[in-house]
C-alpha positions as CSV (number, residue, x, y, z in Angstrom):
1,X,-0.3,0.0,0.3
2,X,1.8,3.2,-1.2
3,X,1.6,6.1,0.5
4,X,0.2,5.3,3.7
5,X,1.5,7.9,5.7
6,X,-1.4,9.6,6.7
7,X,-1.6,13.3,7.2
8,X,-2.9,15.1,10.2
9,X,-4.5,18.4,10.6
10,X,-2.7,19.8,13.7
11,X,0.0,22.3,14.7
12,X,4.1,21.6,14.8
13,X,3.8,22.6,18.4
14,X,1.3,19.4,19.0
15,X,3.1,17.5,17.4
16,X,5.8,17.8,19.5
17,X,4.0,17.1,22.4
18,X,2.5,14.2,20.8
19,X,6.0,13.0,21.0
20,X,7.2,14.1,23.7
21,X,4.5,12.4,25.2
22,X,5.2,9.3,23.5
23,X,8.8,9.8,23.9
24,X,8.0,9.9,28.3
25,X,5.7,6.7,27.9
26,X,8.0,4.4,26.0
27,X,11.0,5.6,28.5
28,X,8.7,4.6,31.6
29,X,7.9,1.1,30.1
30,X,11.7,0.5,29.3
31,X,12.9,1.7,32.9
32,X,9.9,-1.3,34.3
33,X,10.7,-3.8,31.7
34,X,14.6,-3.0,32.8
35,X,13.5,-3.3,36.8
36,X,11.4,-6.8,36.0
37,X,14.4,-7.9,34.5
38,X,16.9,-6.7,36.7
39,X,14.4,-8.4,39.7
40,X,14.1,-11.8,38.3
41,X,17.5,-11.9,36.3
42,X,18.5,-15.1,38.2
43,X,15.0,-16.8,36.7
44,X,16.0,-14.8,32.9
45,X,19.3,-16.4,33.5
46,X,18.3,-19.7,34.7
47,X,15.8,-20.3,31.7
48,X,18.2,-19.3,28.9
49,X,20.7,-21.6,29.9
50,X,18.0,-24.3,30.4
51,X,16.8,-23.5,26.8
52,X,20.2,-23.5,25.5
53,X,21.2,-26.9,26.2
54,X,17.4,-28.2,25.8
55,X,15.6,-26.0,23.7
56,X,12.2,-26.4,25.6
57,X,11.1,-26.3,29.0
58,X,7.7,-27.6,30.6
59,X,5.4,-26.1,32.9
60,X,7.0,-28.2,35.9
61,X,10.7,-26.7,34.9
62,X,9.1,-23.4,34.5
63,X,7.5,-23.3,37.7
64,X,10.7,-24.9,39.5
65,X,13.2,-21.8,37.9
66,X,10.3,-19.7,40.1
67,X,11.1,-21.4,43.2
C-alpha cells in the first residue's frame, strides 16, 4: 500500500507535544521492563541456560525456575 503515511491536521507544537508524551511513555515502559528483568535476573539467566541445552521447558521446569 504505497503512500500509507497519513496526514494529520494539527500544529507543529501539537506534534512536538505528542512526540514528547510518546517518548515519556516509552521511557517509563523501558524503565519498568529493565526493573523487572533486574529483579528476576536469576530466573531469566537460569531459563536461558536451560533453553540453550534443552530448547524447551515444560510447565514443571518453568515453575521450578521461580522457586
